[in-house]
VEXDREN-2710 file (C-alpha; in Angstrom, 1 decimal):
% VEXDREN-2710
k/r/px/py/pz
1/MET/-43.1/-22.4/-35.6
2/ILE/-44.0/-22.7/-31.9
3/GLY/-45.7/-25.8/-30.7
4/LYS/-49.4/-26.1/-30.1
5/THR/-49.0/-26.1/-26.3
6/MET/-47.1/-22.8/-26.3
7/TRP/-49.6/-21.4/-28.8
8/ARG/-52.4/-22.1/-26.4
9/GLN/-50.4/-20.6/-23.5
10/ARG/-49.7/-17.5/-25.4
11/LEU/-53.2/-16.7/-26.7
12/GLY/-55.4/-18.5/-24.3
13/LEU/-58.0/-21.1/-25.4
14/ALA/-60.7/-18.5/-25.9
15/GLY/-58.6/-16.6/-28.4
16/LEU/-57.7/-19.4/-30.7
17/ALA/-60.8/-19.1/-32.9
18/ILE/-60.3/-15.3/-33.1
19/ALA/-56.6/-15.6/-34.0
20/ALA/-57.4/-18.2/-36.7
21/ALA/-60.0/-16.0/-38.3
22/GLY/-58.3/-13.5/-40.6
23/LEU/-55.0/-12.9/-38.7
24/ALA/-52.0/-13.0/-41.0
25/GLY/-49.3/-15.5/-40.1
26/CYS/-48.3/-19.1/-40.8
27/GLY/-50.0/-21.2/-43.4
28/ASP/-52.3/-22.8/-40.8
29/GLY/-53.7/-19.3/-39.8
30/ARG/-51.6/-18.9/-36.7
31/ASP/-49.7/-15.7/-36.0
32/ASP/-46.6/-16.2/-33.9
33/ASN/-46.4/-12.5/-33.2
34/LEU/-49.8/-12.2/-31.6
35/VAL/-49.6/-12.5/-27.8
36/ALA/-52.2/-12.2/-25.0
37/THR/-51.7/-9.8/-22.2
38/ASP/-54.0/-9.3/-19.2
39/LYS/-55.6/-6.3/-21.0
40/GLY/-55.8/-7.7/-24.6
41/TYR/-53.8/-9.0/-27.5
42/VAL/-50.8/-7.3/-28.9
43/ARG/-49.3/-8.0/-32.3
44/GLY/-45.6/-7.4/-32.7
45/SER/-43.0/-8.2/-35.4
46/GLU/-39.8/-10.2/-35.7
47/THR/-36.2/-9.8/-36.7
48/GLU/-33.8/-12.5/-37.6
49/VAL/-33.0/-12.9/-33.9
50/MET/-36.1/-12.1/-31.9
51/ARG/-39.7/-11.2/-31.6
52/GLN/-40.4/-7.6/-30.5
53/TYR/-43.5/-6.0/-29.1
54/LEU/-43.2/-2.2/-28.8
55/GLY/-45.3/0.4/-27.0
56/ILE/-47.3/-1.8/-24.7
57/PRO/-49.2/0.2/-22.0
58/TYR/-48.4/-1.1/-18.5
59/ALA/-50.4/1.6/-16.7
60/ALA/-53.1/4.2/-17.4
61/PRO/-51.9/7.6/-18.7
62/PRO/-51.1/9.7/-15.6
63/VAL/-53.0/12.7/-16.8
64/GLY/-55.6/15.0/-15.2
65/GLU/-56.5/13.8/-11.8
66/LEU/-53.9/11.0/-12.1
67/ARG/-51.0/13.4/-12.4
68/TRP/-48.9/12.9/-9.3
69/LYS/-50.6/9.8/-8.2
70/ALA/-49.5/6.2/-8.1
71/PRO/-49.8/4.5/-11.5
72/GLN/-53.3/3.0/-12.1
73/PRO/-54.1/-0.1/-14.3
74/ALA/-54.3/0.4/-18.0
75/ALA/-57.6/0.1/-19.7
76/ALA/-58.4/-3.1/-21.6
77/TRP/-58.7/-3.2/-25.4
78/THR/-60.6/-5.5/-27.7
79/ALA/-59.1/-5.6/-31.2
80/ALA/-55.4/-6.8/-31.3
81/ARG/-53.2/-3.8/-30.5
82/ASP/-50.5/-2.9/-32.9
83/ALA/-47.1/-3.3/-31.1
84/THR/-44.7/-2.5/-34.0
85/SER/-43.8/1.1/-33.1
86/TYR/-42.5/2.8/-30.0
87/ALA/-44.8/4.9/-27.8
88/LYS/-44.1/8.6/-26.9
89/HIS/-41.4/9.5/-24.5
90/CYS/-42.1/10.9/-21.1
91/ALA/-42.1/14.7/-20.8
92/GLN/-38.6/16.1/-20.7
93/PRO/-36.4/19.0/-22.0
94/ALA/-34.1/18.5/-25.0
95/SER/-30.7/17.3/-24.0
96/PRO/-27.8/15.2/-25.3
97/PHE/-29.4/12.3/-23.3
98/GLY/-33.0/12.4/-24.5
99/THR/-35.5/13.8/-27.0
100/ALA/-37.7/16.7/-26.0
101/SER/-41.2/15.7/-25.2
102/THR/-44.3/17.2/-23.6
103/SER/-46.3/13.9/-23.4
104/GLU/-47.6/12.7/-20.1
105/ASP/-49.1/9.6/-21.8
106/CYS/-45.9/7.7/-21.7
107/LEU/-46.2/4.7/-19.4
108/TYR/-45.3/2.0/-22.0
109/LEU/-42.8/-0.8/-22.2
110/ASN/-41.2/-2.9/-25.0
111/VAL/-40.6/-6.7/-24.9
112/TYR/-37.9/-8.4/-26.9
113/ALA/-37.9/-12.2/-26.8
114/PRO/-35.9/-15.0/-28.3
115/LYS/-37.7/-17.2/-30.8
116/GLY/-38.5/-20.4/-29.0
117/ASN/-40.6/-21.7/-26.2
118/GLY/-38.5/-20.7/-23.3
119/PRO/-39.0/-19.9/-20.5
120/PHE/-36.2/-17.4/-20.9
121/PRO/-34.6/-15.3/-18.1
122/VAL/-35.8/-11.8/-18.2
123/MET/-33.7/-8.6/-18.0
124/VAL/-35.6/-5.3/-17.4
125/TRP/-33.6/-2.2/-18.3
126/ILE/-34.2/1.1/-16.5
127/HIS/-32.8/4.0/-18.5
128/GLY/-30.7/6.8/-17.1
129/GLY/-30.8/10.5/-17.5
130/ALA/-30.7/12.1/-14.0
131/LEU/-34.4/11.1/-13.5
132/LEU/-35.0/14.0/-15.9
133/THR/-34.3/12.8/-19.4
134/GLY/-34.1/9.6/-21.4
135/GLU/-36.3/7.0/-23.1
136/SER/-36.8/3.3/-23.5
137/ASP/-36.1/3.0/-27.2
138/ASP/-32.4/4.1/-27.3
139/TYR/-31.3/0.5/-26.6
140/ASP/-31.0/-2.3/-29.1
141/PRO/-31.0/-5.6/-27.1
142/THR/-30.2/-7.9/-30.0
143/ALA/-26.8/-9.0/-28.5
144/LEU/-28.4/-9.8/-25.2
145/VAL/-31.4/-11.7/-26.7
146/LYS/-28.9/-13.7/-28.8
147/GLN/-27.7/-15.1/-25.5
148/GLY/-31.1/-16.5/-24.6
149/VAL/-32.7/-13.8/-22.4
150/ALA/-35.8/-11.8/-22.9
151/VAL/-35.3/-8.0/-22.5
152/VAL/-37.9/-5.4/-21.4
153/THR/-37.2/-1.7/-21.6
154/LEU/-39.6/0.9/-20.1
155/ASN/-40.5/4.6/-19.8
156/TYR/-41.2/6.1/-16.5
157/ARG/-42.3/9.6/-15.3
158/LEU/-39.3/12.1/-15.1
159/GLY/-38.4/15.4/-13.5
160/PRO/-41.2/17.1/-11.5
161/LEU/-43.9/14.9/-13.1
162/GLY/-42.1/11.8/-11.7
163/PHE/-40.5/13.1/-8.5
164/LEU/-42.4/16.1/-7.1
165/THR/-42.7/16.0/-3.3
166/HIS/-45.2/18.6/-1.9
167/PRO/-47.1/19.1/1.3
168/ALA/-50.5/19.0/-0.5
169/LEU/-49.5/15.8/-2.2
170/THR/-48.3/14.3/1.0
171/THR/-51.6/15.0/2.7
172/GLU/-53.5/13.5/-0.3
173/GLY/-51.1/10.5/-0.3
174/GLY/-51.7/9.6/3.3
175/GLY/-48.3/10.8/4.6
176/SER/-45.9/10.5/1.6
177/SER/-45.4/12.0/-1.8
178/GLY/-42.9/11.9/-4.6
179/ASN/-41.3/8.8/-6.1
180/TYR/-44.0/8.5/-8.8
181/GLY/-41.3/7.4/-11.3
182/LEU/-40.2/4.7/-9.0
183/MET/-43.7/3.5/-8.6
184/ASP/-44.0/3.4/-12.4
185/GLN/-41.0/1.1/-12.5
186/GLN/-42.7/-1.1/-9.9
187/ALA/-45.9/-1.2/-11.9
188/ALA/-43.9/-2.2/-15.0
189/LEU/-42.3/-5.0/-12.9
190/ARG/-45.7/-6.2/-11.8
191/TRP/-46.8/-6.2/-15.5
192/VAL/-43.7/-8.4/-16.2
193/LYS/-44.6/-10.7/-13.4
194/ALA/-48.2/-11.1/-14.7
195/ASN/-47.6/-11.2/-18.5
196/ILE/-44.0/-12.2/-19.4
197/ALA/-44.7/-15.9/-19.5
198/ASN/-46.9/-15.3/-22.5
199/PHE/-43.9/-13.9/-24.3
200/ALA/-41.8/-17.0/-23.4
201/GLY/-40.2/-15.2/-20.4
202/ASP/-39.7/-16.6/-16.9
203/PRO/-41.5/-14.4/-14.3
204/SER/-39.6/-16.1/-11.6
205/ASN/-36.2/-15.2/-13.0
206/VAL/-36.1/-11.4/-13.5
207/THR/-33.0/-9.2/-13.4
208/ILE/-33.4/-5.4/-13.2
209/PHE/-30.5/-3.3/-14.5
210/GLY/-29.8/0.3/-15.3
211/GLU/-27.1/2.9/-15.7
212/SER/-26.7/6.3/-13.9
213/ALA/-30.2/7.3/-12.8
214/GLY/-31.3/3.9/-14.0
215/GLY/-28.7/2.5/-11.6
216/LEU/-29.9/4.8/-8.9
217/SER/-33.4/3.5/-9.7
218/THR/-32.1/-0.1/-9.3
219/HIS/-30.7/0.8/-5.9
220/SER/-34.1/2.3/-5.1
221/GLN/-35.9/-0.9/-6.0
222/ILE/-33.4/-3.0/-4.0
223/ALA/-34.1/-0.7/-1.0
224/SER/-37.9/-0.5/-1.5
225/PRO/-40.1/-3.0/0.4
226/LEU/-42.8/-2.4/-2.2
227/ALA/-40.5/-4.1/-4.8
228/ALA/-40.0/-7.3/-2.8
229/GLY/-40.5/-10.3/-5.0
230/LEU/-40.6/-8.4/-8.2
231/PHE/-37.1/-9.3/-9.3
232/GLN/-34.4/-11.9/-8.3
233/LYS/-31.2/-10.1/-9.4
234/ALA/-29.9/-6.6/-10.0
235/ILE/-27.1/-4.9/-12.0
236/VAL/-26.1/-1.4/-11.1
237/GLU/-24.0/0.6/-13.6
238/SER/-22.7/3.9/-12.2
239/GLY/-25.7/4.3/-10.0
240/ALA/-24.1/5.0/-6.6
241/TYR/-23.7/8.7/-7.0
242/ASN/-26.1/9.5/-4.2
243/LEU/-26.5/7.4/-1.0
244/ALA/-28.5/9.9/1.0
245/ALA/-31.6/11.1/-0.9
246/PRO/-33.5/14.0/0.7
247/ALA/-35.9/13.5/3.6
248/LEU/-39.6/14.2/3.1
249/ALA/-39.6/17.6/4.7
250/THR/-36.6/18.7/2.7
251/ALA/-38.1/17.6/-0.6
252/GLU/-41.4/19.2/0.3
253/LYS/-39.6/22.6/0.5
254/LEU/-38.2/22.0/-3.0
255/GLY/-41.7/21.1/-4.1
256/GLN/-43.1/24.4/-2.7
257/ALA/-40.3/26.4/-4.5
258/PHE/-41.3/24.5/-7.7
259/ALA/-44.9/25.4/-7.3
260/THR/-44.1/29.1/-6.7
261/GLY/-41.8/29.2/-9.7
262/ALA/-44.4/27.6/-11.9
263/GLY/-47.1/30.1/-10.9
264/CYS/-49.0/28.2/-8.2
265/THR/-48.3/30.6/-5.3
266/ASP/-51.4/29.2/-3.5
267/GLN/-49.7/25.8/-3.4
268/SER/-53.0/24.1/-4.3
269/LEU/-53.3/20.7/-6.1
270/THR/-55.9/22.3/-8.3
271/CYS/-53.3/24.8/-9.6
272/LEU/-50.6/22.2/-9.8
273/ARG/-52.7/19.7/-11.8
274/SER/-53.8/22.4/-14.2
275/LEU/-50.2/23.5/-15.1
276/PRO/-49.2/23.0/-18.7
277/VAL/-46.5/20.5/-19.2
278/ASP/-44.1/22.9/-20.8
279/ARG/-44.2/25.1/-17.7
280/ILE/-43.5/22.1/-15.5
281/ILE/-40.5/21.2/-17.7
282/ALA/-39.3/24.8/-17.6
283/ASN/-39.2/24.7/-13.8
284/SER/-37.5/21.3/-13.5
285/THR/-34.4/22.6/-11.8
286/ALA/-36.4/23.7/-8.8
287/VAL/-36.7/20.1/-7.6
288/GLN/-33.1/19.1/-8.3
289/VAL/-30.4/18.6/-5.8
290/GLY/-26.8/19.0/-7.0
291/GLY/-28.0/19.2/-10.6
292/THR/-29.9/15.9/-10.6
293/THR/-33.4/14.8/-9.7
294/LEU/-33.5/12.5/-6.7
295/PRO/-36.0/10.2/-5.1
296/THR/-37.4/11.1/-1.6
297/VAL/-37.1/9.2/1.6
298/ASP/-40.9/9.2/1.9
299/GLY/-41.4/6.5/4.4
300/LYS/-43.3/4.3/2.0
301/VAL/-41.6/3.7/-1.3
302/LEU/-38.2/4.5/0.3
303/PRO/-38.4/4.1/4.1
304/LEU/-34.6/4.7/4.5
305/THR/-31.8/6.4/2.7
306/PHE/-29.7/4.0/0.5
307/ASN/-26.9/4.2/3.0
308/ASP/-29.1/3.3/6.0
309/ALA/-31.0/0.5/4.1
310/PHE/-27.8/-1.2/2.9
311/SER/-26.0/-0.8/6.3
312/SER/-28.9/-2.1/8.3
313/GLY/-29.7/-5.0/6.1
314/ARG/-33.2/-3.7/5.4
315/PHE/-33.2/-4.2/1.6
316/ASN/-34.2/-6.9/-0.9
317/LYS/-31.3/-9.3/-0.7
318/VAL/-30.6/-10.5/-4.2
319/PRO/-27.4/-11.1/-6.1
320/VAL/-26.0/-7.8/-7.4
321/ILE/-23.4/-6.6/-9.9
322/GLU/-22.2/-3.2/-8.8
323/GLY/-19.8/-1.2/-11.0
324/SER/-18.5/2.1/-12.2
325/ASN/-16.4/3.6/-15.0
326/GLN/-12.8/4.7/-14.6
327/HIS/-13.4/8.4/-15.7
328/GLU/-17.0/8.9/-14.9
329/TYR/-17.1/12.7/-14.5
330/SER/-15.4/13.7/-17.7
331/LEU/-18.8/13.6/-19.5
332/LEU/-20.6/15.4/-16.7
333/SER/-18.0/18.2/-16.5
334/ALA/-18.2/18.6/-20.3
335/VAL/-22.0/19.2/-20.2
336/THR/-22.0/21.4/-17.1
337/ILE/-18.7/23.4/-16.8
338/ASP/-17.4/23.5/-20.3
339/PRO/-20.4/25.1/-21.9
340/VAL/-20.3/28.0/-19.3
341/LEU/-16.5/28.6/-19.7
342/GLY/-16.3/27.7/-23.3
343/ARG/-13.5/25.3/-22.4
344/PRO/-12.4/22.9/-19.6
345/ILE/-11.1/24.5/-16.4
346/ASN/-7.5/25.6/-16.2
347/ALA/-4.9/25.4/-13.5
348/SER/-5.7/28.8/-11.9
349/GLU/-9.4/27.9/-11.6
350/TYR/-8.8/24.4/-10.1
351/PRO/-8.4/25.3/-6.4
352/ALA/-11.4/27.6/-6.3
353/ARG/-13.5/24.9/-8.0
354/ILE/-12.5/22.3/-5.3
355/ASN/-13.2/24.8/-2.5
356/ALA/-16.6/25.6/-3.9
357/LEU/-17.3/21.9/-4.2
358/VAL/-16.4/20.7/-0.7
359/GLY/-15.6/23.9/1.4
360/ALA/-12.3/25.4/2.2
361/THR/-11.4/23.1/5.1
362/LEU/-11.9/19.8/3.3
363/GLY/-10.7/21.6/0.1
364/ALA/-7.2/21.9/1.5
365/ALA/-7.1/18.2/2.1
366/VAL/-8.5/17.4/-1.3
367/LEU/-6.0/19.7/-3.0
368/ASN/-3.2/17.9/-1.1
369/ALA/-4.6/14.5/-2.1
370/TYR/-5.1/15.5/-5.8
371/PRO/-2.4/18.0/-6.7
372/LEU/-2.0/19.2/-10.2
373/ASN/0.6/17.3/-12.2
374/THR/2.2/17.0/-15.6
375/THR/0.6/13.8/-16.6
376/GLU/-3.0/15.1/-16.9
377/THR/-4.8/18.4/-17.4
378/PRO/-6.4/20.4/-14.5
379/ALA/-9.8/19.3/-15.9
380/GLN/-8.8/15.6/-15.7
381/THR/-7.6/16.1/-12.1
382/TYR/-10.9/17.8/-11.2
383/ASP/-12.8/15.1/-12.8
384/ASN/-10.9/12.5/-10.9
385/VAL/-12.0/14.1/-7.6
386/LEU/-15.7/13.9/-8.7
387/THR/-15.3/10.4/-10.1
388/ASP/-13.8/9.1/-6.9
389/THR/-16.1/10.7/-4.4
390/ALA/-19.4/10.5/-6.3
391/PHE/-19.1/7.2/-8.1
392/SER/-16.1/4.9/-7.4
393/CYS/-15.9/5.0/-3.6
394/ASN/-19.7/5.2/-3.1
395/GLY/-20.1/2.1/-5.3
396/ARG/-17.4/0.3/-3.3
397/LYS/-19.2/1.2/-0.1
398/VAL/-22.5/-0.1/-1.4
399/ALA/-20.8/-3.4/-2.4
400/ARG/-19.2/-3.8/1.0
401/LEU/-22.5/-3.1/2.8
402/MET/-24.6/-5.4/0.7
403/ALA/-22.0/-8.2/0.8
404/ALA/-21.8/-7.9/4.6
405/ASN/-25.6/-8.0/5.0
406/GLY/-26.8/-10.9/2.9
407/SER/-26.2/-10.3/-0.8
408/THR/-23.7/-11.9/-3.2
409/VAL/-22.0/-9.0/-5.0
410/TYR/-19.8/-8.8/-8.0
411/THR/-17.9/-5.6/-8.6
412/TYR/-16.4/-4.2/-11.8
413/GLU/-14.7/-1.1/-13.3
414/PHE/-15.2/-0.3/-16.9
415/ALA/-11.8/1.0/-18.1
416/ASP/-11.7/1.4/-21.9
417/ALA/-9.9/4.8/-22.1
418/ASN/-10.7/4.9/-25.8
419/ALA/-14.4/4.2/-25.6
420/PRO/-16.2/5.8/-28.6
421/MET/-18.1/8.9/-27.7
422/VAL/-21.8/8.3/-28.4
423/PHE/-23.3/11.7/-27.3
424/ARG/-23.4/14.8/-29.4
425/ILE/-21.0/16.9/-27.4
426/PRO/-17.8/18.8/-28.4
427/PRO/-14.5/16.9/-28.3
428/ARG/-12.1/17.6/-25.5
429/PRO/-8.4/18.0/-26.2
430/GLU/-7.6/15.4/-23.6
431/GLY/-10.4/13.1/-24.7
432/TYR/-13.0/11.6/-22.4
433/GLY/-11.5/8.3/-21.3
434/ALA/-13.9/5.7/-19.8
435/TYR/-16.6/8.3/-19.4
436/HIS/-20.0/8.1/-17.7
437/ALA/-22.3/5.9/-19.7
438/ALA/-19.5/4.7/-22.0
439/GLU/-20.1/1.1/-21.1
440/ILE/-23.7/1.1/-22.3
441/GLN/-22.7/0.6/-25.9
442/TYR/-20.8/-2.5/-24.9
443/VAL/-23.8/-4.0/-23.2
444/PHE/-26.1/-2.9/-26.0
445/PRO/-23.5/-2.9/-28.8
446/LYS/-25.8/-1.8/-31.5
447/GLN/-26.6/1.4/-29.6
448/GLN/-23.7/2.8/-31.7
449/THR/-26.0/2.9/-34.6
450/VAL/-28.6/4.9/-32.6
451/TYR/-26.0/7.7/-32.0
452/PHE/-22.8/8.2/-34.0
453/GLY/-20.0/6.6/-32.1
454/ALA/-17.0/5.3/-34.0
455/PRO/-17.0/1.6/-34.9
456/PHE/-15.4/-0.8/-32.3
457/THR/-11.9/-2.1/-32.9
458/ALA/-11.5/-5.9/-32.8
459/ALA/-10.4/-5.6/-29.1
460/GLN/-13.4/-3.5/-28.2
461/THR/-15.8/-5.9/-29.9
462/ASP/-14.2/-8.7/-27.9
463/LEU/-14.7/-6.7/-24.7
464/SER/-18.4/-6.1/-25.7
465/ASN/-18.9/-9.8/-26.3
466/ARG/-17.4/-10.6/-22.9
467/MET/-19.6/-8.0/-21.1
468/VAL/-22.7/-9.3/-22.8
469/SER/-21.7/-12.8/-21.8
470/TYR/-21.1/-11.8/-18.1
471/TRP/-24.4/-9.8/-17.9
472/THR/-26.6/-12.5/-19.4
473/GLN/-24.9/-15.4/-17.5
474/PHE/-25.6/-13.4/-14.3
475/ALA/-29.2/-12.9/-15.4
476/LYS/-29.6/-16.7/-15.9
477/THR/-27.9/-17.9/-12.8
478/GLY/-27.0/-15.1/-10.4
479/ASN/-23.3/-15.8/-11.2
480/PRO/-21.6/-14.0/-14.1
481/ASN/-19.0/-16.7/-14.6
482/GLY/-19.1/-18.9/-17.6
483/ALA/-16.8/-20.7/-20.1
484/GLY/-14.4/-18.5/-22.1
485/ASN/-14.3/-15.6/-19.7
486/ALA/-11.8/-14.6/-17.0
487/THR/-13.0/-15.7/-13.5
488/TRP/-14.9/-13.0/-11.7
489/PRO/-14.7/-13.6/-8.0
490/ALA/-17.5/-12.5/-5.7
491/TYR/-16.7/-9.3/-3.8
492/THR/-15.9/-9.5/-0.1
493/ALA/-14.4/-6.9/2.3
494/ALA/-11.4/-9.2/2.7
495/ASN/-10.6/-9.7/-1.0
496/ASP/-11.7/-6.1/-2.1
497/THR/-11.5/-7.4/-5.7
498/TYR/-12.9/-5.7/-8.8
499/LEU/-13.0/-7.1/-12.3
500/THR/-11.3/-4.7/-14.7
501/LEU/-13.2/-4.5/-18.0
502/ALA/-10.8/-3.1/-20.7
503/PRO/-9.9/-4.3/-24.2
504/GLY/-7.5/-7.1/-24.0
505/ALA/-7.3/-6.7/-20.2
506/VAL/-10.3/-8.3/-18.5
507/ALA/-8.9/-9.5/-15.1
508/PRO/-9.5/-9.2/-11.4
509/THR/-7.7/-6.4/-9.5
510/THR/-7.2/-5.5/-5.9
511/GLN/-6.0/-2.0/-6.7
512/PHE/-9.4/-0.3/-7.2
513/ALA/-9.6/1.3/-3.7
514/ALA/-6.1/2.7/-3.9
515/ALA/-6.5/4.0/-7.4
516/HIS/-9.6/6.0/-6.4
517/LYS/-8.4/7.0/-3.0
518/CYS/-11.3/5.4/-1.2
519/GLY/-9.3/5.5/2.1
520/PHE/-9.6/9.3/1.8
521/TRP/-13.3/9.5/0.8
522/THR/-14.8/6.6/2.8
523/PRO/-12.4/6.1/5.7
524/GLY/-13.1/2.9/7.7
525/VAL/-15.2/1.4/5.0
END
């Protein structure tokens, strides 16, 4: 049972009489799973490890006239709100990475808290999915909560509904548009700041973390002046795949193409806001760049590109973990190239693929740096090119820039070449290695039960335990090092040191840059 002082903090003095009158709970009439928020009470449930509160609204449904506007406050409620089931996912197409949805009423979050008075450090997870797919309820935080942290997961607007930039919206928005999904994330962080103490969390010790588009979102919040003070630490998993982001004028042209394709040839907000959700989803590719949705450098949420923000020192200077996976692109090739060909690329197709990717002039240099060989398939060599240029060396560049401009940074490479596959995609003869998103199941180890990955070996379980320990220790103190783990040195340009995360081989290395040919991709950095 929680003490009387914490009980009063959670419910507020005015709610004690209400809570005691007919609410199921302990023998004295108290309900440990009933918590006050700034909009009303929520009643969650508990497991052996934690208390959980699911489907809490952090903003009003962005529907009707609120479509493509900054998130607005949620309405208050009177009776205690049931918080024992997840809310709907944000609108998205069906994919291996998310469940199809046509719901715009999706701005909800979930809170998982240790049993006890706290205050506990808070970790806010931002899911990935190319800013197009994904949902908050794919992640079981039990292992993290066991280490004494509260975890929050959230939904945010995706695809065109979250990231449409358009001249009419720019005019309405006072000179900027797009980035509604990023503003949703900021609204969720403001909710955490205002309410998490009632859930035994510490609002002054918040870590944001995410993978892929969730990592890109984390970079976005680090770069956004509007997120200043909303978090104290950040963990970026495979999020450095784009350091540019389109300028407002470029993104507006994409938005106009989207409007035309969706049937709004007059480009009016009246037409855009009357579009059915399924038509918006069907035209999602119109706003994508290189197969992914991207934020916009709008001058407000993102005043600068990531590269410019991190190199100029104009970012939120917090301790950061920045990392990537050894074979990032194997998964991405498998869901883009393989379905079209019916197989991975072969040797005869490799040169043309490289030239189409980077142009003939640079292509010649790339083919010289990455020749086909007998130790890997042509598909693996191609994937190495994309892994190195899009993820590995960009991530190293970010680490170097942040470390040089005021942040303490820790870098890692996840390198379990036998990581279980957790997505429903066909097997590849050569396997997937340490593929994009493979590390998530090690940070949220019970995620394997959500999908269908093979059980961990004993060595993989040990690696997962170590990663959970590093992540939560960092959330607590800003330093991932703790008893029982290999020492993880802070990154500097001088030491250029990464922590290798592999079963039975967790150790610092200075070979990351050479292994990923970063001298080729980011010369002088």
